[in-house]
LUMKELUM-183582 format. One record per residue (C-alpha): residue number from 1; residue in three letters; x, y, z. Coordinates in steps of 0.02 Angstrom, whole numbers, m for minus. Example, Ala and Ser with C-alpha at 12.3 -4.5 7.8 and 13.67 -1.06 7.14 Angstrom:
# LUMKELUM-183582
   k   r      X      Y      Z
   1 ala    615   m225    390
   2 ser    684    m53    357
//
This chain:
# LUMKELUM-183582
   k   r      X      Y      Z
   1 unk   1216    715   m447
   2 unk   1345    634   m334
   3 unk   1426    467   m372
   4 unk   1397    387   m202
   5 unk   1247    375    m84
   6 unk   1201    259     58
   7 unk   1031    206    m12
   8 unk    964    230   m189
   9 unk    776    220   m219
  10 unk    720    198   m400
  11 unk    545    263   m439
  12 unk    440    402   m366
  13 unk    271    317   m345
  14 unk    191    277   m179
  15 unk    314    136   m144
  16 unk    465    241   m191
  17 unk    410    392    m90
  18 unk    384    287     68
  19 unk    548    192     40
  20 unk    649    352     23
  21 unk    560    431    173
  22 unk    585    278    283
  23 unk    768    256    237
  24 unk    804    441    264
  25 unk    718    439    434
  26 unk    810    283    493
  27 unk    979    349    436
  28 unk    944    520    511
  29 unk    904    436    678
  30 unk   1080    364    681
  31 unk   1218    473    749
  32 unk   1320    459    588
  33 unk   1171    489    473
  34 unk   1169    437    291
  35 unk   1119    501    118
  36 unk    971    438     15
  37 unk    946    466   m172
  38 unk    772    457   m249
  39 unk    791    445   m437
  40 unk    643    442   m556
  41 unk    604    479   m739
  42 unk    500    634   m696
  43 unk    515    701   m517
  44 unk    364    812   m548
  45 unk    261    652   m554
  46 unk    323    590   m386
  47 unk    172    551   m279
  48 unk     56    548   m430
  49 unk   m110    459   m413
  50 unk   m115    367   m580
  51 unk   m286    290   m558
  52 unk   m423    332   m433
  53 unk   m370    474   m318
  54 unk   m431    375   m168
  55 unk   m337    319    m13
  56 unk   m395    179    101
  57 unk   m548     67    101
  58 unk   m579   m106    172
  59 unk   m413   m178    237
  60 unk   m324    m43    137
  61 unk   m376     89    264
  62 unk   m306    m18    405
  63 unk   m145    m30    303
  64 unk   m133    160    288
  65 unk   m157    175    476
  66 unk    m14     50    498
  67 unk     99    148    380
  68 unk     60    302    483
  69 unk     93    211    647
  70 unk    266    170    579
  71 unk    302    351    536
  72 unk    254    344    352
  73 unk    194    477    230
  74 unk     29    417    160
  75 unk    m87    458    305
  76 unk    m14    633    323
  77 unk    m33    670    137
  78 unk   m210    599    132
  79 unk   m267    702    281
  80 unk   m193    861    207
  81 unk   m277    839     37
  82 unk   m436    737     66
  83 unk   m595    808    m11
  84 unk   m712    673     54
  85 unk   m688    557    204
  86 unk   m794    403    239
  87 unk   m784    258    361
  88 unk   m834    103    262
  89 unk   m923    m40    350
  90 unk   m972     78    491
  91 unk  m1131    m23    522
  92 unk  m1024   m176    563
  93 unk   m899   m213    699
  94 unk   m743   m103    718
  95 unk   m628   m246    664
  96 unk   m685   m221    484
  97 unk   m707    m31    483
  98 unk   m613     39    334
  99 unk   m564    223    332
 100 unk   m564    296    156
 101 unk   m541    466     78
 102 unk   m556    542    m94
 103 unk   m402    651   m117
 104 unk   m366    799   m228
 105 unk   m241    712   m341
 106 unk   m138    867   m381
 107 unk   m132    928   m202
 108 unk    m88    752   m143
 109 unk     64    736   m257
 110 unk    123    911   m208
 111 unk    106    867    m24
 112 unk    208    707    m45
 113 unk    346    805   m132
 114 unk    339    942     m1
 115 unk    359    815    139
 116 unk    504    728     51
 117 unk    590    896     30
 118 unk    592    921    219
 119 unk    724    784    236
 120 unk    896    862    215
 121 unk    978    692    188
 122 unk    860    649     43
 123 unk    905    704   m134
 124 unk    773    697   m270
 125 unk    843    682   m448
 126 unk    792    649   m627
 127 unk    863    499   m718
 128 unk    823    339   m811
 129 unk    899    185   m729
 130 unk    963     56   m853
 131 unk   1064    m70   m752
 132 unk   1132   m121   m583
 133 unk   1311   m127   m521
 134 unk   1347   m300   m452
 135 unk   1504   m355   m361
 136 unk   1565   m515   m281
 137 unk   1592   m515    m94
 138 unk   1633   m638     45
 139 unk   1454   m703     42
 140 unk   1428   m699   m146
 141 unk   1372   m564   m266
 142 unk   1273   m414   m207
 143 unk   1202   m252   m277
 144 unk   1312    m99   m249
 145 unk   1233     34   m360
 146 unk   1150     81   m524
 147 unk   1189    138   m700
 148 unk   1076    281   m755
 149 unk   1054    410   m892
 150 unk   1051    583   m812
 151 unk   1043    759   m883
 152 unk   1221    829   m895
 153 unk   1287    969   m789
 154 unk   1241   1135   m866
 155 unk   1092   1066   m963
 156 unk   1007   1222  m1035
 157 unk    836   1153   m986
 158 unk    827   1233   m816
 159 unk    813   1142   m653
 160 unk    833    955   m673
 161 unk    928    954   m508
 162 unk    868    904   m335
 163 unk    716    984   m256
 164 unk    752   1114   m124
 165 unk    661   1125     42
 166 unk    546   1263    m22
 167 unk    490   1169   m177
 168 unk    303   1134   m184
 169 unk    257   1261    m51
 170 unk    144   1314   m195
 171 unk    113   1238   m366
 172 unk    272   1164   m441
 173 unk    351   1263   m582
 174 unk    330   1154   m738
 175 unk    507   1195   m797
 176 unk    590   1130   m639
 177 unk    627    961   m720
 178 unk    637    896   m896
 179 unk    470    808   m925
 180 unk    483    620   m949
 181 unk    391    639  m1116
 182 unk    543    733  m1185
 183 unk    656    606  m1273
 184 unk    817    575  m1181
 185 unk    955    666  m1275
 186 unk   1108    572  m1333
 187 unk   1204    705  m1238
 188 unk   1135    640  m1073
 189 unk   1267    559   m967
 190 unk   1274    375   m929
 191 unk   1329    376   m747
 192 unk   1373    246   m618
 193 unk   1304    287   m446
 194 unk   1358    176   m303
 195 unk   1262    136   m144
 196 unk   1261      7     m5
 197 unk   1079    m37    m40
 198 unk    959     m9   m186
 199 unk    768     m8   m180
 200 unk    678    m40   m345
 201 unk    499     28   m358
 202 unk    462     45   m543
 203 unk    275     14   m529
 204 unk    196    m23   m698
 205 unk    340     49   m799
 206 unk    447   m106   m838
 207 unk    423   m144  m1024
 208 unk    256    m56  m1006
 209 unk    129    m53  m1148
 210 unk    m38     41  m1143
 211 unk   m187    m32  m1238
 212 unk   m344     55  m1298
 213 unk   m428    m66  m1416
 214 unk   m301   m116  m1551
 215 unk   m199     42  m1519
 216 unk    m40     12  m1420
 217 unk     79    142  m1347
 218 unk    237    116  m1246
 219 unk    226    186  m1071
 220 unk    169    149   m894
 221 unk     56    302   m884
 222 unk    m18    426  m1010
 223 unk    115    541  m1085
 224 unk    255    451   m993
 225 unk    390    329  m1044
 226 unk    440    151  m1002
 227 unk    587     72   m911
 228 unk    637    m64  m1033
 229 unk    818    m73   m976
 230 unk    777   m130   m800
 231 unk    679   m281   m862
 232 unk    828   m338   m963
 233 unk    947   m307   m818
 234 unk    840   m409   m698
 235 unk    827   m552   m822
 236 unk   1016   m555   m845
 237 unk   1036   m562   m656
 238 unk    927   m717   m648
 239 unk    758   m645   m598
 240 unk    601   m733   m659
 241 unk    480   m602   m727
 242 unk    299   m618   m781
 243 unk    173   m503   m864
 244 unk     31   m423   m768
 245 unk   m105   m303   m818
 246 unk   m199   m161   m737
 247 unk   m316    m30   m806
 248 unk   m406    134   m781
 249 unk   m576    204   m834
 250 unk   m620    358   m937
 251 unk   m619    532   m859
 252 unk   m763    651   m892
 253 unk   m783    840   m893
 254 unk   m885    883   m739
 255 unk   m983   1024   m823
 256 unk  m1049    902   m954
 257 unk  m1123    778   m828
 258 unk  m1300    805   m764
 259 unk  m1273    772   m579
 260 unk  m1449    830   m533
 261 unk  m1524    664   m590
 262 unk  m1400    558   m493
 263 unk  m1395    494   m316
 264 unk  m1270    594   m211
 265 unk  m1139    503   m106
 266 unk  m1095    603     49
 267 unk   m943    592    160
 268 unk   m952    573    349
 269 unk  m1025    718    447
 270 unk   m881    699    571
 271 unk   m735    635    468
 272 unk   m593    537    548
 273 unk   m412    571    497
 274 unk   m288    434    452
 275 unk   m139    506    544
 276 unk   m110    521    730
 277 unk    m12    678    687
 278 unk   m162    768    611
 279 unk   m237    902    723
 280 unk   m423    869    735
 281 unk   m459   1051    774
 282 unk   m407   1098    596
 283 unk   m468    941    508
 284 unk   m523    922    370
 285 unk   m407   1047    288
 286 unk   m490   1056    117
 287 unk   m671   1088     64
 288 unk   m774    928     63
 289 unk   m868    870    m94
 290 unk  m1003    748   m147
 291 unk   m981    600   m263
 292 unk  m1125    533   m366
 293 unk  m1189    362   m416
 294 unk  m1249    305   m586
 295 unk  m1265    130   m660
 296 unk  m1248     21   m814
 297 unk  m1391    m75   m896
 298 unk  m1420   m234   m997
 299 unk  m1411   m150  m1170
 300 unk  m1237    m89  m1124
 301 unk  m1188   m263  m1068
 302 unk  m1247   m331  m1236
 303 unk  m1140   m199  m1323
 304 unk   m988   m258  m1225
 305 unk  m1021   m442  m1261
 306 unk  m1040   m403  m1446
 307 unk   m870   m317  m1450
 308 unk   m762   m431  m1344
 309 unk   m659   m468  m1500
 310 unk   m598   m288  m1488
 311 unk   m552   m304  m1303
 312 unk   m363   m333  m1285
 313 unk   m391   m448  m1135
 314 unk   m504   m562  m1238
 315 unk   m427   m560  m1411
 316 unk   m254   m615  m1356
 317 unk   m174   m443  m1373
 318 unk   m134   m441  m1186
 319 unk    m52   m594  m1110
 320 unk    m38   m530   m931
 321 unk   m157   m573   m789
 322 unk   m273   m436   m728
 323 unk   m335   m401   m551
 324 unk   m477   m520   m504
 325 unk   m549   m404   m371
 326 unk   m540   m243   m471
 327 unk   m586   m310   m642
 328 unk   m611   m218   m804
 329 unk   m790   m186   m855
 330 unk   m770   m317   m991
 331 unk   m726   m444   m855
 332 unk   m876   m394   m751
 333 unk   m996   m421   m895
 334 unk   m923   m592   m935
 335 unk   m897   m658   m759
 336 unk  m1060   m592   m687
 337 unk  m1174   m627   m833
 338 unk  m1325   m643   m718
 339 unk  m1309   m461   m661
 340 unk  m1404   m338   m770
 341 unk  m1332   m181   m691
 342 unk  m1173   m123   m604
 343 unk  m1143     31   m496
 344 unk  m1033    168   m567
 345 unk   m971    304   m449
 346 unk   m928    474   m520
 347 unk   m789    545   m411
 348 unk   m710    717   m434
 349 unk   m520    703   m449
 350 unk   m473    878   m392
 351 unk   m538   1047   m337
 352 unk   m418   1121   m465
 353 unk   m490   1034   m619
 354 unk   m652    973   m696
 355 unk   m599    790   m705
 356 unk   m720    656   m646
 357 unk   m661    478   m619
 358 unk   m785    342   m673
 359 unk   m759    213   m536
 360 unk   m823     44   m593
 361 unk   m795     44   m782
 362 unk   m608     19   m804
 363 unk   m589    m30   m986
 364 unk   m469    m51  m1131
 365 unk   m601    m59  m1268
 366 unk   m583     55  m1421
 367 unk   m631    237  m1401
 368 unk   m788    217  m1507
 369 unk   m855     82  m1389
 370 unk   m805    182  m1236
 371 unk   m902    331  m1302
 372 unk  m1060    225  m1320
 373 unk  m1029    156  m1145
 374 unk  m1022    330  m1069
 375 unk  m1174    393  m1164
 376 unk  m1278    248  m1095
 377 unk  m1249    298   m912
 378 unk  m1389    403   m834
 379 unk  m1329    582   m814
 380 unk  m1189    557   m940
 381 unk  m1289    565  m1102
 382 unk  m1196    724  m1155
 383 unk  m1035    695  m1061
 384 unk   m870    746  m1138
 385 unk   m728    621  m1116
 386 unk   m567    704  m1061
 387 unk   m463    544  m1063
 388 unk   m506    372  m1127
 389 unk   m485    217  m1022
 390 unk   m338    103  m1057
 391 unk   m250    m52   m993
 392 unk    m66    m62   m947
 393 unk     34   m222   m969
 394 unk    200   m229   m877
 395 unk    335   m342   m805
 396 unk    332   m398   m623
 397 unk    446   m504   m514
 398 unk    380   m674   m460
 399 unk    360   m686   m273
 400 unk    466   m841   m239
 401 unk    620   m731   m271
 402 unk    573   m609   m133
 403 unk    587   m607     56
 404 unk    461   m532    176
 405 unk    594   m403    223
 406 unk    581   m331     48
 407 unk    754   m392     m4
 408 unk    770   m506   m154
 409 unk    837   m681   m131
 410 unk    921   m674   m301
 411 unk   1031   m522   m266
 412 unk   1068   m465    m87
 413 unk   1070   m277    m69
 414 unk    928   m256   m196
 415 unk    757   m225   m120
 416 unk    593   m218   m217
 417 unk    423   m143   m176
 418 unk    255    m98   m253
 419 unk    170   m156   m413
 420 unk    338   m224   m470
 421 unk    307   m361   m340
 422 unk    138   m405   m413
 423 unk     23   m302   m303
 424 unk   m113   m176   m345
 425 unk   m159    m18   m252
 426 unk    m73    135   m180
 427 unk    m89     69     m2
 428 unk     m6    m99    m36
 429 unk    134     m9   m128
 430 unk    162    116     12
 431 unk    171    m21    144
 432 unk    297   m121     44
 433 unk    399     36     13
 434 unk    408     72    198
 435 unk    468   m105    236
 436 unk    596   m102     95
 437 unk    663     70    142
 438 unk    676     23    326
 439 unk    769   m137    288
 440 unk    881    m58    157
 441 unk    943     61    292
 442 unk    964    m82    416
 443 unk   1057   m184    285
 444 unk   1190    m52    257
 445 unk   1208    m27    445
 446 unk   1237   m213    468
 447 unk   1081   m235    575
 448 unk    964   m385    564
 449 unk    824   m360    439
 450 unk    649   m356    513
 451 unk    486   m438    464
 452 unk    311   m400    525
 453 unk    212   m555    573
 454 unk     37   m595    513
 455 unk    m22   m570    692
 456 unk     57   m397    700
 457 unk     m7   m305    548
 458 unk    m97   m313    381
 459 unk     73   m263    312
 460 unk    140   m427    383
 461 unk     m5   m524    305
 462 unk     32   m449    134
 463 unk    221   m473    140
 464 unk    198   m653    194
 465 unk     67   m688     60
 466 unk    181   m618    m75
 467 unk    323   m737    m34
 468 unk    225   m894     12
 469 unk     70   m891    m96
 470 unk    156   m811   m247
 471 unk      5   m724   m327
 472 unk    m13   m748   m516
 473 unk   m125   m594   m529
 474 unk   m112   m421   m450
 475 unk   m128   m445   m261
 476 unk   m250   m343   m157
 477 unk   m273   m335     30
 478 unk   m437   m394    107
 479 unk   m490   m414    288
 480 unk   m527   m597    250
 481 unk   m341   m627    217
 482 unk   m299   m589    399
 483 unk   m321   m731    524
 484 unk   m304   m611    671
 485 unk   m411   m467    603
 486 unk   m493   m437    773
 487 unk   m319   m384    830
 488 unk   m278   m290    670
 489 unk   m405   m149    686
 490 unk   m382     26    618
 491 unk   m408     99    792
 492 unk   m260     10    872
 493 unk   m129     21    734
 494 unk    m25    143    836
 495 unk    m26     32    990
 496 unk     27   m118    887
 497 unk    164    m36    785
 498 unk    224    134    846
 499 unk    338     60    982
 500 unk    419    m47    848
 501 unk    436    103    734
 502 unk    520    200    874
 503 unk    641     57    906
 504 unk    685     48    720
 505 unk    712    236    700
 506 unk    555    272    597
 507 unk    457    370    728
 508 unk    505    551    766
 509 unk    500    633    937
 510 unk    336    724    904
 511 unk    246    567    848
 512 unk    316    472    999
 513 unk    252    606   1118
 514 unk     78    601   1038
 515 unk     77    412   1050
 516 unk    123    409   1234
 517 unk     m9    539   1276
 518 unk   m142    434   1190
 519 unk    m78    273   1268
 520 unk    m90    351   1442
 521 unk   m267    414   1406
 522 unk   m320    239   1350
 523 unk   m246    162   1507
 524 unk   m343    285   1616
 525 unk   m504    254   1519
 526 unk   m485     65   1538
 527 unk   m479     88   1727
 528 unk   m629    204   1718
 529 unk   m726     72   1621
 530 unk   m696    m49   1765
 531 unk   m751     72   1902
 532 unk   m908    149   1824
 533 unk  m1062     46   1868
 534 unk  m1226     42   1774
 535 unk  m1395    m33   1818
 536 unk  m1458   m146   1679
 537 unk  m1596   m273   1655
 538 unk  m1548   m455   1633
 539 unk  m1638   m571   1511
 540 unk  m1742   m630   1659
 541 unk  m1800   m450   1689
 542 unk  m1698   m427   1848
 543 unk  m1598   m272   1886
 544 unk  m1411   m293   1897
 545 unk  m1263   m176   1920
 546 unk  m1121   m205   1795
 547 unk   m962   m114   1750
 548 unk   m953     m5   1596
 549 unk   m826   m127   1522
 550 unk   m952   m270   1538
 551 unk  m1092   m163   1467
 552 unk   m982   m121   1317
 553 unk   m982   m304   1262
 554 unk  m1169   m301   1228
 555 unk  m1218   m309   1045
 556 unk  m1347   m170   1065
 557 unk  m1219    m45   1133
 558 unk  m1148     74   1003
 559 unk   m996    185   1002
 560 unk  m1112    335   1020
 561 unk  m1182    256   1180
 562 unk  m1007    236   1248
 563 unk   m958    414   1205
 564 unk  m1112    478   1296
 565 unk  m1070    375   1452
 566 unk   m890    433   1451
 567 unk   m943    615   1434
 568 unk  m1056    593   1585
 569 unk   m913    520   1687
 570 unk   m782    645   1624
 571 unk   m862    818   1620
 572 unk   m699    909   1577
 573 unk   m714    942   1390
 574 unk   m524    959   1376
 575 unk   m489    788   1449
 576 unk   m398    669   1330
 577 unk   m513    531   1394
 578 unk   m655    610   1295
 579 unk   m562    603   1129
 580 unk   m664    500   1004
 581 unk   m515    396    948
 582 unk   m475    351   1130
 583 unk   m654    300   1171
 584 unk   m669    202   1008
 585 unk   m510    101   1040
 586 unk   m558     54   1218
 587 unk   m737     13   1167
 588 unk   m672   m103   1030
 589 unk   m560   m193   1154
 590 unk   m708   m225   1269
 591 unk   m823   m275   1127
 592 unk   m704   m411   1070
 593 unk   m629   m453   1239
 594 unk   m683   m636   1243
 595 unk   m628   m670   1065
 596 unk   m464   m576   1089
 597 unk   m418   m680   1241
 598 unk   m438   m841   1140
 599 unk   m341   m769    994
 600 unk   m202   m712   1111
 601 unk   m178   m890   1167
 602 unk   m174   m953    988
 603 unk    m52   m816    935
 604 unk     64   m860   1080
 605 unk     60  m1043   1031
 606 unk    104  m1008    850
 607 unk    229   m868    879
 608 unk    376   m985    915
 609 unk    338  m1081    756
 610 unk    315   m923    655
 611 unk    481   m845    703
 612 unk    590  m1001    700
 613 unk    715   m954    564
 614 unk    772  m1078    432
 615 unk    956  m1075    379
 616 unk    976   m989    211
 617 unk   1070  m1134    133
 618 unk    969  m1273    212
 619 unk    982  m1438    117
 620 unk    804  m1503    119
 621 unk    852  m1666     32
 622 unk    959  m1707    184
 623 unk    810  m1706    304
 624 unk    751  m1885    338
 625 unk    564  m1909    321
 626 unk    532  m1749    222
 627 unk    422  m1788     72
 628 unk    495  m1759   m102
 629 unk    357  m1635   m148
 630 unk    397  m1534      7
 631 unk    583  m1541    m30
 632 unk    554  m1470   m204
 633 unk    438  m1330   m146
 634 unk    552  m1281     m3
 635 unk    707  m1280   m113
 636 unk    620  m1167   m239
 637 unk    541  m1042   m119
 638 unk    674  m1043     18
 639 unk    556   m985    158
 640 unk    637   m880    294
 641 unk    543   m957    440
 642 unk    458  m1119    488
 643 unk    292  m1025    489
 644 unk    316   m971    308
 645 unk    364  m1148    260
 646 unk    200  m1214    329
 647 unk    100  m1096    218
 648 unk    180  m1154     56
 649 unk     71  m1257    m59
 650 unk    135  m1436    m55
 651 unk    203  m1425    123
 652 unk     90  m1507    253
 653 unk     92  m1502    445
 654 unk    189  m1665    454
 655 unk    327  m1589    347
 656 unk    335  m1441    466
 657 unk    348  m1558    615
 658 unk    489  m1655    530
 659 unk    584  m1493    497
 660 unk    557  m1437    676
 661 unk    632  m1598    742
 662 unk    778  m1581    621
 663 unk    811  m1401    676
 664 unk    810  m1453    859
 665 unk    934  m1589    817
 666 unk   1044  m1462    726
 667 unk   1038  m1347    876
 668 unk   1100  m1488    987
 669 unk   1239  m1529    865
 670 unk   1166  m1698    825
 671 unk   1148  m1679    636
 672 unk   1270  m1632    497
//
């Protein structure tokens, strides 16, 4: 392992993988290039799907499409390894359609590692990070590297060095790295590794403790360790940490579940890929499977209520806050006491194993209670449990110390992403990782850091929420969080973001060519929609000729209707105008045309406010007319823009107006 890199990424989860990929791509796009180090406790676990091997869903699917539009990894890996694809909310409008896939968890992790290995300027190493190197500069202290324990040169345990380009073309050799479960030898070297920017993506591993009933084990994932040193290092640097909790359900042996008595859950007959780079002619790439649905009942709920004193979340054993919108089964029974049954979805985790994920009964109850829980589910009376459910309690960074660029306000040069920032979900982690990796590369190149606005992307909504709303429980994306969700559809993510990704160095030549071909096809189809005329009946029963674009706004017109009309008008089967994703995007635009026009005007009005930057050292007490409560909130959170300031609790529209007047006065040189 070298002693100097341009960017160091700590952690190989979904945030770390995207951060390393984004930084490597941006640096590669520069003429002088740059080197990225991805360091993690067990590189063979990079890309691992710790919980449900599922990608996407409501809002989350839009987020994956946005990551893909910006040149990210997740959509590519999901398309290559998906074993069931479904479009959620397909009966509703396209603004809330949520692409989702069940992935083969082992194939997914291999694909992520394979993709990472294609970047020659990205080195993937094993190590346990303990501390950060901090130096004083002209503008104060900043992060310039890490201190890590690494296997020494010549370690007899073969292959702890960086992954070569051919690694993971097939199954990874288990001896390639020292497993994280092997205790770190005293002979391992404590090494200083310097960099111009560091991205921290430790997930649930900071001072992590796993709970199953009263039993507690250190670690952020089964059979893996914990990163205690980083928590201490962050605290010494002045970061404010808090405890959060997440959990996972039991896994069952497929051959011991009677699936014949359960309702099957099918994927889409014509699945849609996440990535614009995926060739539809060869998609899907893996065999497609069924999931199955079972359910809980009132006797089981009574069992849970009778044993809440053994649940770590209820007996005081866990102090951290859990995710409100993905609760443990104990939480469901308590919070929804009027419900006598809950759905449980049995989802295969891989084509290579017999593991079934029990979606809907995440729990940390003792094994004896979990066994009774499983036995009570229809079809699972004789099921064998391969792994018991457990909760993980871990340290996270409070959001007021973060910026929407991914860089911390406490220590410039240190970027953070993923569950470390208080989020839940692979998709949220990947999106943050991309933003952090992009801006880490821009930071070292001396370029302005970039933020995505709430009107531009779900990624922008999330990043803004994290730094202005400061969640006290694991944050999850929802369509309801986005004010401009009619604009933020899954079918137009590329049009919204790929030009930005190209400008920032994230988008490769091949992706740019595919984007421009699709953009040209959409432009041609828009014109065709205007020229094609149809004869329709008005409400008064009169015949009237209207354009296809007008007809598309009718509530009774479906995407299938539009596809049929386009095929009639464009008989050439090879024409890009007939591509389903092209027709869908243009149909959506027409369907929402009236609403979009009104939202465009509102977005334009707010954009100036949203992107008016606030000076980093602004003295809020010096602003006449600014309320004391607002002064205190603004001084604590240090919002980057006037728009962010207006979304802080305790800051009202009058306060924003006062700050706007003050900024104008500053710009004219009329205030100190």
